[in-house]
Gaussian input, Z-matrix of N, CA and C with variables (Angstrom, degrees):
# hf/3-21g

backbone

0 1
 N
 C     1     B1
 C     2     B2     1     A1
 N     3     B3     2     A2     1     D1
 C     4     B4     3     A3     2     D2
 C     5     B5     4     A4     3     D3
 N     6     B6     5     A5     4     D4
 C     7     B7     6     A6     5     D5
 C     8     B8     7     A7     6     D6
 N     9     B9     8     A8     7     D7
 C    10    B10     9     A9     8     D8
 C    11    B11    10    A10     9     D9
 N    12    B12    11    A11    10    D10
 C    13    B13    12    A12    11    D11
 C    14    B14    13    A13    12    D12
 N    15    B15    14    A14    13    D13
 C    16    B16    15    A15    14    D14
 C    17    B17    16    A16    15    D15
 N    18    B18    17    A17    16    D16
 C    19    B19    18    A18    17    D17
 C    20    B20    19    A19    18    D18
 N    21    B21    20    A20    19    D19
 C    22    B22    21    A21    20    D20
 C    23    B23    22    A22    21    D21
 N    24    B24    23    A23    22    D22
 C    25    B25    24    A24    23    D23
 C    26    B26    25    A25    24    D24
 N    27    B27    26    A26    25    D25
 C    28    B28    27    A27    26    D26
 C    29    B29    28    A28    27    D27
 N    30    B30    29    A29    28    D28
 C    31    B31    30    A30    29    D29
 C    32    B32    31    A31    30    D30
 N    33    B33    32    A32    31    D31
 C    34    B34    33    A33    32    D32
 C    35    B35    34    A34    33    D33
 N    36    B36    35    A35    34    D34
 C    37    B37    36    A36    35    D35
 C    38    B38    37    A37    36    D36
 N    39    B39    38    A38    37    D37
 C    40    B40    39    A39    38    D38
 C    41    B41    40    A40    39    D39
 N    42    B42    41    A41    40    D40
 C    43    B43    42    A42    41    D41
 C    44    B44    43    A43    42    D42
 N    45    B45    44    A44    43    D43
 C    46    B46    45    A45    44    D44
 C    47    B47    46    A46    45    D45
 N    48    B48    47    A47    46    D46
 C    49    B49    48    A48    47    D47
 C    50    B50    49    A49    48    D48
 N    51    B51    50    A50    49    D49
 C    52    B52    51    A51    50    D50
 C    53    B53    52    A52    51    D51
 N    54    B54    53    A53    52    D52
 C    55    B55    54    A54    53    D53
 C    56    B56    55    A55    54    D54
 N    57    B57    56    A56    55    D55
 C    58    B58    57    A57    56    D56
 C    59    B59    58    A58    57    D57
 N    60    B60    59    A59    58    D58
 C    61    B61    60    A60    59    D59
 C    62    B62    61    A61    60    D60
 N    63    B63    62    A62    61    D61
 C    64    B64    63    A63    62    D62
 C    65    B65    64    A64    63    D63
 N    66    B66    65    A65    64    D64
 C    67    B67    66    A66    65    D65
 C    68    B68    67    A67    66    D66
 N    69    B69    68    A68    67    D67
 C    70    B70    69    A69    68    D68
 C    71    B71    70    A70    69    D69
 N    72    B72    71    A71    70    D70
 C    73    B73    72    A72    71    D71
 C    74    B74    73    A73    72    D72
 N    75    B75    74    A74    73    D73
 C    76    B76    75    A75    74    D74
 C    77    B77    76    A76    75    D75
 N    78    B78    77    A77    76    D76
 C    79    B79    78    A78    77    D77
 C    80    B80    79    A79    78    D78
 N    81    B81    80    A80    79    D79
 C    82    B82    81    A81    80    D80
 C    83    B83    82    A82    81    D81
 N    84    B84    83    A83    82    D82
 C    85    B85    84    A84    83    D83
 C    86    B86    85    A85    84    D84
 N    87    B87    86    A86    85    D85
 C    88    B88    87    A87    86    D86
 C    89    B89    88    A88    87    D87
 N    90    B90    89    A89    88    D88
 C    91    B91    90    A90    89    D89
 C    92    B92    91    A91    90    D90
 N    93    B93    92    A92    91    D91
 C    94    B94    93    A93    92    D92
 C    95    B95    94    A94    93    D93
 N    96    B96    95    A95    94    D94
 C    97    B97    96    A96    95    D95
 C    98    B98    97    A97    96    D96
 N    99    B99    98    A98    97    D97
 C   100   B100    99    A99    98    D98
 C   101   B101   100   A100    99    D99
 N   102   B102   101   A101   100   D100
 C   103   B103   102   A102   101   D101
 C   104   B104   103   A103   102   D102
 N   105   B105   104   A104   103   D103
 C   106   B106   105   A105   104   D104
 C   107   B107   106   A106   105   D105
 N   108   B108   107   A107   106   D106
 C   109   B109   108   A108   107   D107
 C   110   B110   109   A109   108   D108
 N   111   B111   110   A110   109   D109
 C   112   B112   111   A111   110   D110
 C   113   B113   112   A112   111   D111
 N   114   B114   113   A113   112   D112
 C   115   B115   114   A114   113   D113
 C   116   B116   115   A115   114   D114
 N   117   B117   116   A116   115   D115
 C   118   B118   117   A117   116   D116
 C   119   B119   118   A118   117   D117
 N   120   B120   119   A119   118   D118
 C   121   B121   120   A120   119   D119
 C   122   B122   121   A121   120   D120
 N   123   B123   122   A122   121   D121
 C   124   B124   123   A123   122   D122
 C   125   B125   124   A124   123   D123
 N   126   B126   125   A125   124   D124
 C   127   B127   126   A126   125   D125
 C   128   B128   127   A127   126   D126
 N   129   B129   128   A128   127   D127
 C   130   B130   129   A129   128   D128
 C   131   B131   130   A130   129   D129
 N   132   B132   131   A131   130   D130
 C   133   B133   132   A132   131   D131
 C   134   B134   133   A133   132   D132
 N   135   B135   134   A134   133   D133
 C   136   B136   135   A135   134   D134
 C   137   B137   136   A136   135   D135
 N   138   B138   137   A137   136   D136
 C   139   B139   138   A138   137   D137
 C   140   B140   139   A139   138   D138
 N   141   B141   140   A140   139   D139
 C   142   B142   141   A141   140   D140
 C   143   B143   142   A142   141   D141
 N   144   B144   143   A143   142   D142
 C   145   B145   144   A144   143   D143
 C   146   B146   145   A145   144   D144
 N   147   B147   146   A146   145   D145
 C   148   B148   147   A147   146   D146
 C   149   B149   148   A148   147   D147
 N   150   B150   149   A149   148   D148
 C   151   B151   150   A150   149   D149
 C   152   B152   151   A151   150   D150
 N   153   B153   152   A152   151   D151
 C   154   B154   153   A153   152   D152
 C   155   B155   154   A154   153   D153
 N   156   B156   155   A155   154   D154
 C   157   B157   156   A156   155   D155
 C   158   B158   157   A157   156   D156
 N   159   B159   158   A158   157   D157
 C   160   B160   159   A159   158   D158
 C   161   B161   160   A160   159   D159
 N   162   B162   161   A161   160   D160
 C   163   B163   162   A162   161   D161
 C   164   B164   163   A163   162   D162
 N   165   B165   164   A164   163   D163
 C   166   B166   165   A165   164   D164
 C   167   B167   166   A166   165   D165
 N   168   B168   167   A167   166   D166
 C   169   B169   168   A168   167   D167
 C   170   B170   169   A169   168   D168
 N   171   B171   170   A170   169   D169
 C   172   B172   171   A171   170   D170
 C   173   B173   172   A172   171   D171
 N   174   B174   173   A173   172   D172
 C   175   B175   174   A174   173   D173
 C   176   B176   175   A175   174   D174
 N   177   B177   176   A176   175   D175
 C   178   B178   177   A177   176   D176
 C   179   B179   178   A178   177   D177
 N   180   B180   179   A179   178   D178
 C   181   B181   180   A180   179   D179
 C   182   B182   181   A181   180   D180
 N   183   B183   182   A182   181   D181
 C   184   B184   183   A183   182   D182
 C   185   B185   184   A184   183   D183
 N   186   B186   185   A185   184   D184
 C   187   B187   186   A186   185   D185
 C   188   B188   187   A187   186   D186
 N   189   B189   188   A188   187   D187
 C   190   B190   189   A189   188   D188
 C   191   B191   190   A190   189   D189
 N   192   B192   191   A191   190   D190
 C   193   B193   192   A192   191   D191
 C   194   B194   193   A193   192   D192
 N   195   B195   194   A194   193   D193
 C   196   B196   195   A195   194   D194
 C   197   B197   196   A196   195   D195
 N   198   B198   197   A197   196   D196
 C   199   B199   198   A198   197   D197
 C   200   B200   199   A199   198   D198
 N   201   B201   200   A200   199   D199
 C   202   B202   201   A201   200   D200
 C   203   B203   202   A202   201   D201
 N   204   B204   203   A203   202   D202
 C   205   B205   204   A204   203   D203
 C   206   B206   205   A205   204   D204
 N   207   B207   206   A206   205   D205
 C   208   B208   207   A207   206   D206
 C   209   B209   208   A208   207   D207
 N   210   B210   209   A209   208   D208
 C   211   B211   210   A210   209   D209
 C   212   B212   211   A211   210   D210
 N   213   B213   212   A212   211   D211
 C   214   B214   213   A213   212   D212
 C   215   B215   214   A214   213   D213
 N   216   B216   215   A215   214   D214
 C   217   B217   216   A216   215   D215
 C   218   B218   217   A217   216   D216
 N   219   B219   218   A218   217   D217
 C   220   B220   219   A219   218   D218
 C   221   B221   220   A220   219   D219
 N   222   B222   221   A221   220   D220
 C   223   B223   222   A222   221   D221
 C   224   B224   223   A223   222   D222
 N   225   B225   224   A224   223   D223
 C   226   B226   225   A225   224   D224
 C   227   B227   226   A226   225   D225
 N   228   B228   227   A227   226   D226
 C   229   B229   228   A228   227   D227
 C   230   B230   229   A229   228   D228
 N   231   B231   230   A230   229   D229
 C   232   B232   231   A231   230   D230
 C   233   B233   232   A232   231   D231
 N   234   B234   233   A233   232   D232
 C   235   B235   234   A234   233   D233
 C   236   B236   235   A235   234   D234
 N   237   B237   236   A236   235   D235
 C   238   B238   237   A237   236   D236
 C   239   B239   238   A238   237   D237
 N   240   B240   239   A239   238   D238
 C   241   B241   240   A240   239   D239
 C   242   B242   241   A241   240   D240
 N   243   B243   242   A242   241   D241
 C   244   B244   243   A243   242   D242
 C   245   B245   244   A244   243   D243
 N   246   B246   245   A245   244   D244
 C   247   B247   246   A246   245   D245
 C   248   B248   247   A247   246   D246
 N   249   B249   248   A248   247   D247
 C   250   B250   249   A249   248   D248
 C   251   B251   250   A250   249   D249
 N   252   B252   251   A251   250   D250
 C   253   B253   252   A252   251   D251
 C   254   B254   253   A253   252   D252
 N   255   B255   254   A254   253   D253
 C   256   B256   255   A255   254   D254
 C   257   B257   256   A256   255   D255
 N   258   B258   257   A257   256   D256
 C   259   B259   258   A258   257   D257
 C   260   B260   259   A259   258   D258
 N   261   B261   260   A260   259   D259
 C   262   B262   261   A261   260   D260
 C   263   B263   262   A262   261   D261
 N   264   B264   263   A263   262   D262
 C   265   B265   264   A264   263   D263
 C   266   B266   265   A265   264   D264
 N   267   B267   266   A266   265   D265
 C   268   B268   267   A267   266   D266
 C   269   B269   268   A268   267   D267

   B1=1.4328
   B2=1.4982
   B3=1.3315
   B4=1.5483
   B5=1.5321
   B6=1.3494
   B7=1.5127
   B8=1.5433
   B9=1.3768
   B10=1.4519
   B11=1.5232
   B12=1.3760
   B13=1.4760
   B14=1.4914
   B15=1.3129
   B16=1.4553
   B17=1.4705
   B18=1.3537
   B19=1.4001
   B20=1.5754
   B21=1.2835
   B22=1.5140
   B23=1.4767
   B24=1.3428
   B25=1.4276
   B26=1.5470
   B27=1.3013
   B28=1.4521
   B29=1.5149
   B30=1.3398
   B31=1.4597
   B32=1.5109
   B33=1.3165
   B34=1.4952
   B35=1.5173
   B36=1.3145
   B37=1.4364
   B38=1.5601
   B39=1.3131
   B40=1.4820
   B41=1.5248
   B42=1.3096
   B43=1.4619
   B44=1.5882
   B45=1.2730
   B46=1.4671
   B47=1.5083
   B48=1.3456
   B49=1.4929
   B50=1.4899
   B51=1.3617
   B52=1.4751
   B53=1.5130
   B54=1.3177
   B55=1.4939
   B56=1.5511
   B57=1.3661
   B58=1.4378
   B59=1.5562
   B60=1.3439
   B61=1.5128
   B62=1.5484
   B63=1.2925
   B64=1.5089
   B65=1.5003
   B66=1.3116
   B67=1.4553
   B68=1.5289
   B69=1.3210
   B70=1.4547
   B71=1.5964
   B72=1.3516
   B73=1.4554
   B74=1.4577
   B75=1.3245
   B76=1.5269
   B77=1.5475
   B78=1.3060
   B79=1.4569
   B80=1.5002
   B81=1.3409
   B82=1.4420
   B83=1.5133
   B84=1.3738
   B85=1.4746
   B86=1.5025
   B87=1.3382
   B88=1.4765
   B89=1.5034
   B90=1.2992
   B91=1.4971
   B92=1.4791
   B93=1.3712
   B94=1.4927
   B95=1.5120
   B96=1.3895
   B97=1.5086
   B98=1.4776
   B99=1.3420
   B100=1.4150
   B101=1.5370
   B102=1.2908
   B103=1.5171
   B104=1.5488
   B105=1.3275
   B106=1.3928
   B107=1.5100
   B108=1.3636
   B109=1.4339
   B110=1.5344
   B111=1.3023
   B112=1.4385
   B113=1.4900
   B114=1.3361
   B115=1.4706
   B116=1.5218
   B117=1.3983
   B118=1.4614
   B119=1.5539
   B120=1.3435
   B121=1.4453
   B122=1.5320
   B123=1.2734
   B124=1.4689
   B125=1.5067
   B126=1.3529
   B127=1.4818
   B128=1.5041
   B129=1.3461
   B130=1.4351
   B131=1.5251
   B132=1.3029
   B133=1.4820
   B134=1.5260
   B135=1.3180
   B136=1.4709
   B137=1.5547
   B138=1.3073
   B139=1.4757
   B140=1.5843
   B141=1.2718
   B142=1.4622
   B143=1.4923
   B144=1.3169
   B145=1.4386
   B146=1.5060
   B147=1.3343
   B148=1.4475
   B149=1.5151
   B150=1.3133
   B151=1.4164
   B152=1.5324
   B153=1.2802
   B154=1.4803
   B155=1.6063
   B156=1.3395
   B157=1.4990
   B158=1.5820
   B159=1.3095
   B160=1.4435
   B161=1.5401
   B162=1.3651
   B163=1.4515
   B164=1.5605
   B165=1.3473
   B166=1.3972
   B167=1.5205
   B168=1.2872
   B169=1.5140
   B170=1.5898
   B171=1.3036
   B172=1.5039
   B173=1.4617
   B174=1.3428
   B175=1.4828
   B176=1.5578
   B177=1.3229
   B178=1.4708
   B179=1.5187
   B180=1.3096
   B181=1.4859
   B182=1.5131
   B183=1.3142
   B184=1.5277
   B185=1.5568
   B186=1.3573
   B187=1.4862
   B188=1.5917
   B189=1.3285
   B190=1.4429
   B191=1.5633
   B192=1.2783
   B193=1.5052
   B194=1.4432
   B195=1.3306
   B196=1.4613
   B197=1.5433
   B198=1.2965
   B199=1.4806
   B200=1.4947
   B201=1.3310
   B202=1.4269
   B203=1.5427
   B204=1.3531
   B205=1.3781
   B206=1.5300
   B207=1.3815
   B208=1.4588
   B209=1.5164
   B210=1.2910
   B211=1.4332
   B212=1.4889
   B213=1.3850
   B214=1.4763
   B215=1.4614
   B216=1.3300
   B217=1.4947
   B218=1.5135
   B219=1.3126
   B220=1.4779
   B221=1.5470
   B222=1.2821
   B223=1.4841
   B224=1.5098
   B225=1.3084
   B226=1.4665
   B227=1.4461
   B228=1.4263
   B229=1.4701
   B230=1.4834
   B231=1.3271
   B232=1.4337
   B233=1.5246
   B234=1.3594
   B235=1.4431
   B236=1.6074
   B237=1.3344
   B238=1.4574
   B239=1.4953
   B240=1.3156
   B241=1.4956
   B242=1.5092
   B243=1.3253
   B244=1.4267
   B245=1.4660
   B246=1.2989
   B247=1.4818
   B248=1.4694
   B249=1.3943
   B250=1.4376
   B251=1.5541
   B252=1.2938
   B253=1.4157
   B254=1.4950
   B255=1.3549
   B256=1.4521
   B257=1.5399
   B258=1.2729
   B259=1.4730
   B260=1.5224
   B261=1.3246
   B262=1.4130
   B263=1.5260
   B264=1.2878
   B265=1.4368
   B266=1.5046
   B267=1.3098
   B268=1.4930
   B269=1.4854
   A1=109.05
   A2=113.47
   A3=119.65
   A4=104.84
   A5=110.99
   A6=117.39
   A7=102.09
   A8=115.28
   A9=120.34
   A10=105.93
   A11=113.37
   A12=124.41
   A13=108.96
   A14=119.51
   A15=124.66
   A16=107.48
   A17=116.23
   A18=122.91
   A19=115.13
   A20=115.79
   A21=122.57
   A22=110.54
   A23=118.77
   A24=122.85
   A25=106.67
   A26=117.25
   A27=123.33
   A28=109.79
   A29=120.07
   A30=117.41
   A31=113.79
   A32=115.42
   A33=120.13
   A34=112.60
   A35=116.39
   A36=124.06
   A37=111.06
   A38=115.86
   A39=117.78
   A40=112.49
   A41=119.60
   A42=122.25
   A43=112.02
   A44=118.38
   A45=119.41
   A46=111.56
   A47=124.19
   A48=121.97
   A49=114.84
   A50=118.72
   A51=120.85
   A52=110.74
   A53=116.99
   A54=119.90
   A55=114.92
   A56=114.05
   A57=117.04
   A58=109.64
   A59=112.24
   A60=116.28
   A61=110.61
   A62=118.94
   A63=121.83
   A64=111.40
   A65=115.74
   A66=123.63
   A67=108.26
   A68=117.71
   A69=119.74
   A70=108.14
   A71=116.89
   A72=119.11
   A73=106.48
   A74=118.56
   A75=122.12
   A76=110.85
   A77=116.66
   A78=121.10
   A79=107.40
   A80=117.06
   A81=119.81
   A82=109.80
   A83=114.26
   A84=120.10
   A85=111.42
   A86=118.23
   A87=121.47
   A88=111.55
   A89=115.85
   A90=121.37
   A91=104.53
   A92=114.03
   A93=121.97
   A94=107.67
   A95=110.41
   A96=121.17
   A97=108.64
   A98=117.79
   A99=124.60
   A100=112.66
   A101=117.13
   A102=120.48
   A103=104.42
   A104=116.33
   A105=121.70
   A106=111.26
   A107=114.62
   A108=119.49
   A109=109.12
   A110=117.97
   A111=126.53
   A112=109.30
   A113=119.64
   A114=126.02
   A115=107.38
   A116=113.71
   A117=117.79
   A118=109.89
   A119=113.62
   A120=119.79
   A121=107.15
   A122=118.10
   A123=117.78
   A124=110.70
   A125=114.71
   A126=120.65
   A127=111.99
   A128=120.23
   A129=121.73
   A130=115.06
   A131=114.37
   A132=116.19
   A133=113.31
   A134=116.78
   A135=118.65
   A136=108.17
   A137=111.62
   A138=115.89
   A139=109.34
   A140=113.28
   A141=122.75
   A142=110.35
   A143=116.68
   A144=122.59
   A145=106.21
   A146=116.59
   A147=124.63
   A148=108.30
   A149=116.18
   A150=124.25
   A151=113.73
   A152=118.21
   A153=119.51
   A154=107.80
   A155=113.98
   A156=118.92
   A157=104.60
   A158=114.58
   A159=124.82
   A160=108.23
   A161=117.27
   A162=120.15
   A163=106.73
   A164=116.50
   A165=126.44
   A166=109.14
   A167=118.13
   A168=120.50
   A169=105.71
   A170=112.10
   A171=117.06
   A172=106.18
   A173=117.20
   A174=123.43
   A175=107.79
   A176=113.30
   A177=117.62
   A178=108.54
   A179=115.88
   A180=123.55
   A181=108.63
   A182=112.33
   A183=117.63
   A184=106.92
   A185=116.24
   A186=122.96
   A187=101.97
   A188=112.90
   A189=121.21
   A190=107.78
   A191=115.25
   A192=125.15
   A193=110.91
   A194=117.29
   A195=121.54
   A196=109.09
   A197=114.85
   A198=117.50
   A199=110.73
   A200=121.19
   A201=123.80
   A202=110.45
   A203=116.85
   A204=122.56
   A205=109.60
   A206=116.42
   A207=119.62
   A208=114.25
   A209=115.47
   A210=122.46
   A211=111.27
   A212=117.79
   A213=123.43
   A214=106.41
   A215=117.69
   A216=122.26
   A217=109.59
   A218=114.78
   A219=121.91
   A220=107.63
   A221=117.89
   A222=121.22
   A223=108.95
   A224=115.81
   A225=123.69
   A226=107.83
   A227=115.00
   A228=118.37
   A229=108.79
   A230=120.07
   A231=123.50
   A232=114.07
   A233=115.45
   A234=118.94
   A235=112.65
   A236=112.00
   A237=118.68
   A238=107.77
   A239=117.35
   A240=123.69
   A241=108.25
   A242=118.35
   A243=123.01
   A244=108.27
   A245=115.93
   A246=121.57
   A247=112.29
   A248=113.16
   A249=120.73
   A250=105.60
   A251=117.11
   A252=120.22
   A253=113.47
   A254=114.61
   A255=120.89
   A256=105.90
   A257=116.35
   A258=123.74
   A259=112.95
   A260=115.61
   A261=122.01
   A262=112.20
   A263=116.66
   A264=121.61
   A265=107.67
   A266=117.38
   A267=125.00
   A268=113.88
   D1=140.59
   D2=-176.64
   D3=-142.53
   D4=160.04
   D5=179.84
   D6=-133.47
   D7=124.77
   D8=174.17
   D9=-99.89
   D10=125.40
   D11=-179.32
   D12=-120.33
   D13=108.72
   D14=-178.25
   D15=-88.59
   D16=118.84
   D17=-174.99
   D18=-87.77
   D19=-53.81
   D20=-176.13
   D21=-139.14
   D22=107.23
   D23=-176.86
   D24=-119.87
   D25=114.61
   D26=-178.24
   D27=-98.49
   D28=150.37
   D29=173.40
   D30=-64.96
   D31=138.90
   D32=-177.65
   D33=-71.93
   D34=158.74
   D35=-177.99
   D36=-57.20
   D37=-29.85
   D38=179.33
   D39=-77.93
   D40=-24.09
   D41=-178.39
   D42=-89.72
   D43=-26.77
   D44=-176.88
   D45=-60.13
   D46=-45.04
   D47=173.41
   D48=-57.89
   D49=-18.83
   D50=179.23
   D51=-86.49
   D52=-1.74
   D53=177.88
   D54=98.92
   D55=5.42
   D56=-179.99
   D57=-71.76
   D58=128.63
   D59=-179.12
   D60=-113.37
   D61=-13.58
   D62=-179.24
   D63=-154.37
   D64=140.99
   D65=-179.09
   D66=-127.30
   D67=137.96
   D68=178.89
   D69=-133.09
   D70=149.18
   D71=169.16
   D72=-125.94
   D73=142.18
   D74=-177.80
   D75=-75.57
   D76=136.28
   D77=171.38
   D78=-72.75
   D79=137.76
   D80=-171.81
   D81=-145.89
   D82=148.55
   D83=164.97
   D84=-83.30
   D85=152.16
   D86=177.85
   D87=-154.76
   D88=-170.02
   D89=-175.09
   D90=-117.63
   D91=144.79
   D92=175.75
   D93=-135.39
   D94=140.20
   D95=168.62
   D96=-105.29
   D97=135.25
   D98=-175.62
   D99=-134.36
   D100=138.35
   D101=174.58
   D102=-145.57
   D103=144.31
   D104=175.34
   D105=-171.47
   D106=174.73
   D107=-177.68
   D108=-154.38
   D109=153.92
   D110=169.24
   D111=-106.15
   D112=131.92
   D113=-175.86
   D114=-120.03
   D115=115.76
   D116=178.47
   D117=-75.53
   D118=143.02
   D119=176.79
   D120=-112.18
   D121=97.11
   D122=179.99
   D123=73.63
   D124=-166.17
   D125=179.86
   D126=-106.22
   D127=16.87
   D128=-178.28
   D129=-86.90
   D130=-4.71
   D131=179.38
   D132=100.49
   D133=-10.33
   D134=-179.21
   D135=-86.14
   D136=158.57
   D137=-179.45
   D138=-167.07
   D139=174.77
   D140=172.62
   D141=-116.17
   D142=152.82
   D143=176.20
   D144=-131.94
   D145=138.14
   D146=175.31
   D147=-132.30
   D148=149.67
   D149=-173.27
   D150=-154.05
   D151=139.08
   D152=177.64
   D153=-136.09
   D154=131.46
   D155=-177.99
   D156=-127.28
   D157=147.16
   D158=172.46
   D159=-126.85
   D160=114.05
   D161=-176.90
   D162=-95.24
   D163=149.67
   D164=172.85
   D165=-129.81
   D166=98.73
   D167=-173.22
   D168=-139.30
   D169=142.97
   D170=173.60
   D171=-109.37
   D172=150.31
   D173=178.58
   D174=-142.53
   D175=152.80
   D176=173.88
   D177=-110.43
   D178=124.09
   D179=179.51
   D180=-98.28
   D181=136.32
   D182=-178.13
   D183=-132.35
   D184=133.28
   D185=-179.82
   D186=-118.13
   D187=132.59
   D188=-176.67
   D189=-118.40
   D190=141.79
   D191=164.51
   D192=-110.09
   D193=97.42
   D194=-169.62
   D195=73.17
   D196=-123.38
   D197=176.82
   D198=-101.63
   D199=0.53
   D200=-176.56
   D201=-93.67
   D202=135.39
   D203=176.96
   D204=-75.13
   D205=119.62
   D206=-179.26
   D207=-91.33
   D208=-46.17
   D209=-178.87
   D210=-142.44
   D211=143.33
   D212=173.87
   D213=-134.54
   D214=128.84
   D215=179.03
   D216=-140.03
   D217=151.54
   D218=-178.22
   D219=-104.67
   D220=136.97
   D221=-176.19
   D222=-129.46
   D223=141.46
   D224=172.36
   D225=-101.93
   D226=120.43
   D227=178.98
   D228=-106.88
   D229=130.83
   D230=179.25
   D231=-140.49
   D232=54.52
   D233=-175.23
   D234=-73.31
   D235=155.22
   D236=167.78
   D237=-96.81
   D238=143.18
   D239=172.76
   D240=-125.92
   D241=118.26
   D242=-179.52
   D243=-116.65
   D244=136.02
   D245=179.49
   D246=-142.74
   D247=154.60
   D248=-178.86
   D249=-143.79
   D250=154.35
   D251=179.31
   D252=-164.12
   D253=171.31
   D254=178.09
   D255=-104.02
   D256=149.38
   D257=179.18
   D258=-133.99
   D259=151.32
   D260=173.17
   D261=-134.49
   D262=124.46
   D263=179.43
   D264=-100.97
   D265=127.90
   D266=178.09
   D267=-129.87

């Protein structure tokens, strides 16, 4: 389970000439798949960590011209997030 919380969404450069003054994205719960592992490097306590996540979240985007809603669309977001790092166990 995941929660996408959009903090600050500004109108894009392509929408401003169309009169868009404000853009919002709906905060939503979604589903996430995750897999990863920690790999020890010798007996010194050092290691590597790798992780992959795939998110499945829907959001509603709204573009406003002044106080009037101009466009509302629904979007399916499904990004991959890959990460790697170093670790030390003490």
